[in-house]
N, C-alpha and C positions, 0 to 999 in steps of 0.2 A: 444387565437389564433385559427382561423378556418383553418384546413388543408383539403386537398382533398384526396380522396381514390385512390388507385392504380387500374387502369383499365386494361383489357386485352391488349389494345393498348400500355400502358406504359410498361407492362411486355415485349412485343415484342421489344420495344425500348431498354430496359435494356439488353435483350438477344443479341441485336446487339452490345452492348458495351462490355460485358464481356463473351459472349458465353453461350449457353444453359446450359452446365454442371455447370456453376458458378452462376446460378440463382435458388434459392430455394423458392418455394411458396406453398408447401403442408404443412398442419399443423403438421403432424407427425415429419417432419424434421425441421420445424421452431421452435419447442418447445425449443430446446437447446439454441436458440438465444433470448429467452424471459426473461432470468434471469441471475444474476451473482451468487456469492456464499452466498448471504444472505439467511438464512433459511426461513424467513417469506415469504409466497407466495403472501402476499398483495402487495409486491413491484414489482412483475413480470408483464409483459405485452407482449402480442404476437405482433411481427411485421407482416406486410403483405407480405414482401419479404426480403430475405437475399441474399446479393451479395458477391462474393469472387473475387475481382479484383486482377490483377497481376502487375499493374503499376500506377504511379501517373497520367498518361494521362487518364486511365480508370476512376479513382476516380474523376478527373476534369470533365469529361463528365457526370458522375453520378450526381455531385453536380449541374451542369448547368441544367440538366434535372429536378432535384428536385426543383430548383428555378422556372423553367418555369411552372411546374404544381402545385407548392406549396405543396410539399410532404416532411414531416419531415425525417431527416436522422440521424441515431445513429451510430457512429463509435464504433468498438468493437475489443479488443485484444483477450486474452485467456478467458475472462469472469471470471477471478479469483478475481474480485473486491468485496468489502463489503459495498458499499454505493449506489448501484443502478445506478452507472454512465454509465454502458453499456446497461441499460435496455431501450428499445424503448417505452417510456412512452406514446407517441401519435401514436404508430403503425408505419406505413410507412416502410421505408427502413432501414435495418441494413447493414452496410458495415463492413465485417469481413476482418481483415488483415492477416488471417491465411496463405494465399498463398504468401504473401510478407515476406519471411522468410530467406533471403540470407544475409550472411556476405559478403559485397561487397569489402572491402579492409582492410588489416592490415598494417598500416604505422608505422613501428618501429622507423624510424628516427624522426618522429614528435610525437611519443607516442599517436597515434590516431587509432581508429577502426571505420569503416563506415559500418552501418548495416541498414537493412530494419526493419520496426516496428514489424513484426511478428516473429522476432528471439526470441527464449526462452532465458531468461536472463542468465541462467547458461551456455549456449553454448558460450557466449562471453568469459568467463574465461577459458573454456575448449580450446578455439581456441588460446588463447594467453599465456597460462601457460608455454608452452615449450620455449617461448621467454623470460621468466622471467618477465612477466607483468601480471597485473590484473585490473579489473574494480572495483573500491572501493565503488561505490555508490549504489550497488544493495541491494534490500530488502530481507526479509527472504524467501519468496516463490519463490526462484530462479529457481526451477525445473518445475514450472507450469505457471508462468506469462510471458507475452511478454514485451520486453523492451519498446515498444511504450506505453503500458498501464502504465508502471512505470513512464514514463515521463509525461503522461497526469495527473497522480496523484501526481507527485513529491514525489514518494514513498521513505520512509526511510528504516530502517532496523537495524540489530544488530551492524553494524560497524559505525553507524552515530556518535558515541561519538568521535571517532578519525578522521574519514574521511569525515563526512558530508553526506548529502542525495543526491539523484539522480541529482538534478539540478546543483550541483557544477561541474559535469563532462560532461555536454552537451554544446558543443561549436558550433554546427551547426544543423539546422533543415531544411529540405525541407518540405514544407507544402502546402496542397491544402486548400485554404480559403473557407469559407462558401458559397461564390458566385461562386466558381469553378476556380479562378485564381491559378496559381502555384507560390509560393514565395520561394526563396532560401535565408535562413537566416544564417549568420555566415559561419563557415567552420572550417578550421584547425588553424585559427589565435588564438593565446593565448590572445592577446590584440586587442580590437576593440571597440571604443566608437563613431562610426559614426552613429548618429541618436539615436532614442529611442531603448531601449533594448528589441526588439521584441521577441528574443529567450526566455527570461525569462517571458515574458507575456504569451507565449504559454505553457511553463512548468507549470504544475499544473492547467491548464485551463479545465481539465476534458473533453476534446473532444468537448468543446462548441465554440472554436474560430478557429479551424483548424484540419486537419487530417494529421498526420505525414507520410511521405513517405520515407525519408532518414534521418539518424541520425548520427552525428559525436560525438564520445565519447572519452574523454580524458582517457588515461591509466596511471597506476602508476607502478613503479618497485615492483615486488612481494617480500614481506619480506621472508627472508630465514628461519626464525625460528618463531614458535608460541608455546605458553603454555596456557593451559586452567585450570582454578580453579573452582571447584564446592564447594561452601561454604554453609554449613547448619547452620541455625539459629533456635532458639527455637520458635520464633514468627515473624509475618510479620513486626511489628514495628522495631525489632532489625535489620532485613535484610535491610529494606528500609532506615533507618536512617544511615546505613553504606555507602550508595551510594555516597553522597557528601564528606564524610570523606576520601574515597579512593583517591580522586583527591586533596582535600585541605590539608589533613594531610599527606597522603602518597606521595604527589607530583608526582604521576604517572597518566598518561592519558591512560587508557586501550583502546584496540580496541573496546571492547564490555563490557557492564555490563547488563546482562539480569536478570530479576526478575521472579520467579515462586513461587506462594503460594503452600502449601503442597498438596492441593486438585488437582491443575492442574498438578503438578509433578507426583503424584501417579497415576492419571487417565491416563496420557500419558504413564507411565511405564507399566501399565496394558494393554493398547492398543498395545504396542510394545512387550509385554512379556519380559520386561527388569526388572532386579532385583538389581539395585543400591540401597543400603540401605539408608533409610531416617528416620529411627525410632527416634522418639522424636523431630523431627524438624517440624516447622510450615511454614517455607519459605526457599528459596534458592536463592543465586546469582550465576550466571554462568559468569565468568570473563575471557575474552581473552586478551592476550598480544601478540604483534608481533613486530618483529625487525630483525636485521641482526646479532646480537650477542647473542649466547646462554648464555654466562656468564651474560650479561646485563639482559636478561629475567629471569634468575634464581634469580638474585638479586632483581628484581622488584617483582617477584612472592613471594619471601620470605618477602619483605616489606608488601605486601598486605595481605599475609596469617597471619603474626604476628599481623598486625593491626586489622584484623577481629577477631582473637582469643582474642585479648585484649578488644574487644568491643562486646563480647557476642556470638561469633560463637561457635557452638558445635563441628564442624569438618571441615577440609579442604581437599578435594580430589584434587590432582594435576595430570593433564594429560599432559605428555610430549611426547606422541607418537600419531600418526594419528588414530589408532584404538580406543584408549580410548577416545580421543577427539571427534571422531564421535559418540560414544555411548552417550556422554553427550549432544551434540548438536542435535542429533536425537530426544531426549526427548523433548527439547525445540521446535524444528520445528514442532513436531506432536501434540502439545497441542490442537490446533484448531480442527484438524481432530478427535482427541480423544473425545473432548466435543461434536462434531456433532454426533458422533456415539452413545455416551452415552445417550444423551437427544435431541430429535428432536426439542424441544421448548427451544432454546437458542439464545441469542443475542450476535453476535460476533462483538465487538465494539472496538473503540479506542478513547482515549482522551489524552491530553498532558497538563502538568503543569510544571512550573519551577522546576528544580531538587530539590531545597531546600524545595519545598512544597509537595513533594511526601509523606512523612510520614503523614502530616495532611490530604492530599487527601485520603490516604488509610484508615485512622481512620474514616473519615466521610463517606466513602463508606460503611464501615462495619456497621455504624449506620443506613444508608439507608437500608442495607440488613435486619437488625432487624426490622426496621419500616415497610417494605413491606412484610416481611417474604418470601423473595426471596434470595436464595444463590447467591453470586457474587464472584465466583472464579476469580482471577486476575493474570496476568502475563504481561510481556512486556519489552520494551527497557528502563530499569530504568536509564541508564546512560545519556539519553537525556530527561527524563521525560515523555516518551511516553508509556502509560499503556493500557492494553487490558482487561477491565472488561467484563466478560462473564456471565451476569445474566441468570439463567436457572430456569425453572419451578420447584417449590417445588412439590415433588411427592404427598404430602398430600393436595394439592390445586386442584381446578377444572380448566378446560380450560377457563371457563368464568372469573374466578378470575384472571388468568394469563393475559388474553387479556385486562382486565380492569385496572390492576395494572401497566403493563410494560410500557405504554406510560408515565405515571406519574413518574415512577422510572427513566426512561432514561432522562426525562426532568430535574429531580432533579440532576442527575449525571452531565449532561452538565452544568447546572447552577453552581453547586459546583466548577467545574474546571474553569469556566469563572471567578468566584469570587476570585479564587486563582491566577489569572493572567495567566491562561492557555487558552486552546481552546477546541472546541468540536471535533476536529480531528487533529491528528498529521501526518497521512499518508494515511488513507483510503479515504479521500476526503468527500465532501458534497453530491454530487449526488442528488438523490431525497429523500434519507432517512433522511438526517440531515438538509434539507432546512428550516424547521420551526424553527430550533435552531440557525441559523446563526446570528440572531439578538442578541444573548447572547454575541457574540465576535466581531461583526463589528458594527460600528456606522452607523447611517442612511446615512451620507455623503459617507461612503465607499461602502455601498450597492448601492447607487445611481450611484457612479462612475462605479461600476461593470456593472450595467444595461446599462449605456451609452456606455461603451466599447463594450459590446455584441451587442447592436443595431447598432453601427457604422460599425462593421465588418460583421454583419449578419442581414442585414435590413429586410429580410423576416422571420427571426427567424426559420431558417430551420435546423440548425445543433445542434443536441442533445438538443432539447427544453425541458423545465421543470426541468433542472438541475441547481444547485447552487442557482439561483434566478428565480423568476417568473417575466415576463415582459408582461404587458397588453398594447395592442395598444389603 
């Protein structure tokens, strides 16, 4: 697709729409809009201008201008993604939603909250906690990501085992279409089957089909009690094989079952100056239970603890207070940052397989680690099969060897997961990073349907081009 460059005249027109203070076009300040959290700089690309609109009307005008002049537009939340989805691959305009950060309404009667896309996800639960409510679909990076980005990726997270992912809780979206129209989809209605389900077409579309301006989120009653268990195992296989047993033999559905191998756990502890003992263990499960009865949770935690000990666990730590619980979860939440600090040459990835296939997936990933002589520490949301392999450069190898091996290794990991009935991504999305591997999990007819939908809604291929699939005119 051939796009036009932004001229001084177009800059003047953009200033008229959003105001001079909200138009950024100097390279020094544009750099922050050229990348997301992917470590590899090969995926970054500089925009020509970044805009900070404050309303859907301004976004609508920007999109109409972009279509008029054939300028690509990339929507952006907090830039905390890991698939290149917010990277302006063809330059042009970045629309940042950072100024659209208001909580518009808390409707306790309908158990709904209405927010703008730039609200930090954690602020939602802070706002409704005193009312005894919470948003159950949020991902792990609650303190850094925007809710609009979560919806664009249909992000998951630790609580997906029991509560599901983001999309389950989105009942309405106000959207600016790729051609600049404003569409109001859904609302506070719990049931509505009038027409196609356009809301869930938009959810997970990675900013390629529309820009969210208002979001209606379903809330849940906040559980009164929680208990966390940190269970140590001698090796990865023992820990991973325990995951399906907890639900099938224990007859308990935890809120979360998080997996950490010893390398990830210990590196995060070092990063945080934490000293929870893990001597002799090769892997850990972090299991959370929630409910309204402490007695019931005590009983469920005893069932799980005993089941784990009967199946090879070394030890079980139980956290029944907020301080101890936060110590455990802080280790899990900071694994990614810890690896980024330890080794600049690391791939922060995600894959997903059926829960029953996790042990086989982990064994075969370790075989790939040996084949390529690249360490692959791994952690993730084991309760729903969503794993985060983090290959990083072997200190004994050269950079040339790393850059030559890593594309082949990642292709093998994605193919492995696909062959096990899984997918190349569970929550990070396709973006521009995983586009070449979509063929592993989607049939040609599905890819063609995706292209047709994109072309129908975005005839000029203006909005977030180069993501998910390539379309040639």
